[in-house]
C-alpha positions in Angstrom: -0.2 0.2 0.1 1.1 3.4 -0.7 1.7 6.1 1.8 -1.6 6.8 3.6 -2.7 9.4 6.3 -4.9 7.7 8.8 -6.2 9.0 12.2 -4.9 8.0 16.1 -8.0 6.1 17.7 -5.9 6.0 21.3 -2.7 5.5 22.7 -2.3 2.9 25.9 0.5 1.9 28.6 0.8 -1.5 28.2 3.9 -2.1 30.5 6.9 -0.4 31.6 7.7 2.0 29.0 5.9 1.0 26.5 2.8 2.4 24.7 0.2 0.8 22.4 -1.2 3.1 19.4 -4.2 2.2 18.4 -4.9 3.6 14.6 -7.8 3.5 12.2 -7.2 1.4 9.4 -6.8 3.0 6.1 -9.1 1.9 3.2 -7.8 -1.5 1.4 -5.4 -2.1 4.4 -5.0 -5.1 5.6 -2.1 -7.2 7.4 -1.6 -10.2 9.3 -0.1 -10.8 12.8 3.5 -11.0 12.4 3.8 -8.2 9.7 5.1 -4.5 10.0 4.3 -1.2 8.4 6.2 2.2 8.4 5.2 5.3 10.0 6.4 8.5 8.8 6.5 11.9 10.3 8.0 15.6 9.7 10.5 16.2 12.5 12.6 19.5 12.8 12.2 19.9 8.8 13.1 16.6 8.3 11.2 13.3 7.3 11.9 10.3 9.2 10.5 7.1 9.5 10.4 4.2 11.8 9.4 0.5 11.1 6.4 -1.1 14.1 5.2 -4.7 13.7 1.3 -5.3 14.1 0.0 -6.2 17.1 -3.1 -6.8 16.7 -4.7 -10.1 15.7 -6.9 -8.1 13.1 -6.8 -5.3 11.2 -10.4 -4.7 9.3 -11.4 -1.5 11.4 -8.4 -0.5 13.5 -5.2 -1.9 14.0 -2.5 -1.7 16.6 1.2 -0.9 17.4 3.0 -1.7 20.2 6.2 0.8 21.1 8.8 0.3 23.5 11.1 3.5 24.2 13.6 4.6 26.9 12.7 6.8 29.4 15.8 8.8 30.0 16.7 8.8 26.7 13.8 8.7 24.2 14.4 10.1 20.6 12.8 12.8 18.3 10.8 9.9 16.7 9.9 8.0 20.3 8.7 11.7 21.6 6.7 12.1 18.5 5.0 8.9 18.8 4.4 9.5 22.8 2.8 13.0 22.4 0.0 11.5 19.9 -3.6 11.7 20.8 -7.2 10.5 19.7 -7.7 12.2 16.3 -4.5 13.1 15.6 -2.9 12.5 11.8 -0.5 10.1 11.3 1.3 8.5 7.8 1.4 4.8 7.3 2.8 2.9 4.5 2.6 -1.3 4.1 2.3 -3.8 5.3 5.6 -5.6 5.0 7.4 -8.7 6.0 7.1 -12.4 4.6 7.1 -13.7 8.0 3.6 -13.8 9.5 1.0 -15.9 10.9 -0.9 -17.9 7.9 -3.5 -20.0 9.9 -1.0 -22.6 10.9 -2.8 -25.5 13.0 0.1 -25.5 15.6 2.4 -22.8 16.6 5.3 -21.8 18.6 6.2 -18.0 19.2 9.6 -16.9 20.6 9.5 -13.2 21.3 12.1 -10.9 22.7 11.4 -7.9 24.3 9.6 -5.6 21.5 8.5 -9.1 19.8 6.0 -9.7 22.3 3.6 -7.6 20.0 3.5 -10.1 17.2 3.7 -12.8 19.4 0.3 -11.3 21.4 -1.2 -10.7 17.7 -0.4 -14.2 16.9 -1.5 -16.1 19.7 -4.9 -14.3 19.6 -5.7 -15.2 16.2 -4.8 -18.5 16.3 -7.0 -19.2 19.3 -9.4 -17.6 17.4 -9.4 -19.6 14.3 -9.1 -22.7 16.5 -5.6 -23.4 16.5 -2.6 -24.2 18.8 -0.1 -21.7 19.8 2.5 -21.3 22.6 4.6 -18.5 23.2 7.9 -18.2 25.1 8.5 -14.5 25.6 11.8 -13.2 27.4 11.7 -9.8 29.2 13.3 -8.3 32.3 9.8 -6.1 32.5 7.3 -8.0 30.5 4.4 -5.6 28.9 0.8 -6.8 27.6 0.7 -8.9 30.5 -3.1 -8.9 30.6 -3.4 -10.2 27.3 -0.8 -12.9 27.6 -2.6 -13.7 30.8 -6.1 -14.0 28.8 -4.1 -15.9 25.9 -3.1 -18.6 28.6 -6.8 -18.8 30.3 -8.1 -19.2 26.7 -6.2 -22.5 26.0 -2.5 -20.9 25.1 0.5 -22.6 26.6 2.5 -18.8 27.5 5.9 -18.8 29.0 6.8 -15.4 30.5 10.3 -15.5 31.4 13.3 -13.0 32.9 16.6 -15.0 31.8 18.0 -17.1 28.7 18.2 -20.5 30.8 14.5 -20.7 31.4 14.2 -19.6 27.3 16.2 -22.9 26.8 14.5 -25.0 29.1 11.1 -23.7 27.9 11.8 -24.6 24.4 13.3 -27.6 25.2 9.7 -28.7 27.1 7.5 -26.8 24.5 9.2 -27.8 21.2 7.4 -30.7 19.3 7.7 -30.0 15.6 5.2 -27.0 15.1 5.4 -23.9 12.8 8.2 -21.8 14.3 8.1 -17.9 14.6 10.8 -15.9 16.3 10.8 -11.9 16.9 13.2 -10.1 18.4 16.2 -8.3 18.2 19.1 -10.4 16.9 20.9 -11.6 20.2 17.4 -13.0 20.9 17.2 -14.2 17.6 20.7 -15.9 18.1 19.2 -17.4 21.8 15.7 -18.8 19.8 18.0 -20.3 17.2 20.4 -22.3 19.2 17.5 -23.1 21.7 15.3 -24.8 19.2 18.4 -26.7 17.9 19.4 -27.8 21.1 15.9 -29.2 21.5 16.6 -31.4 18.4 14.2 -28.6 16.1 15.1 -28.1 12.5 15.0 -24.3 11.3 14.0 -25.1 8.0 10.6 -23.3 7.4 10.9 -21.1 10.3 9.3 -17.5 10.2 12.4 -15.1 11.9 12.1 -11.4 11.6 15.1 -9.5 13.5 14.8 -6.2 15.0 18.6 -5.4 14.2 
């Protein structure tokens, strides 16, 4: 989709130094859990853009982006996003990405830090589709805990973990040949891939999105 202007529906705190931004879906917009979009703004006379992964299970009427920031060192774009309010206009392009949920019957989602956005979206969509899903989420300061708890109550297997060894153990327990999704920064992606390999898994066909 070409760049389109849309409006903010809401901005909500969803955990430490993290907000969820609800945007109205532009005409013709459709994204699957795990895809991402580009937001563009003019800051100090210069056009700047950032990419954010969709964190809502559906995008028919509106969609959600989960945005983490450093409270002590928030950059100009983060400050712009945090200042948004309902009714403000934003420019969005996309969706992008090939590593998204496509109705797989059994999924294992490994998420580190901001990877929780696509993780909760995939979990909720899979449950709505009547499919099996397991989420292994590594973060020192977890976010979207209410949605993760709701997914667990609805039948998902959910691990919220605070150290790398626990991730390795959880993957060893949970991996059983499911469709594998991995979302997070490069160090977490390395951890996730090593954990799957140690569990006897095969990374062929895995859907992996590294955030750099």
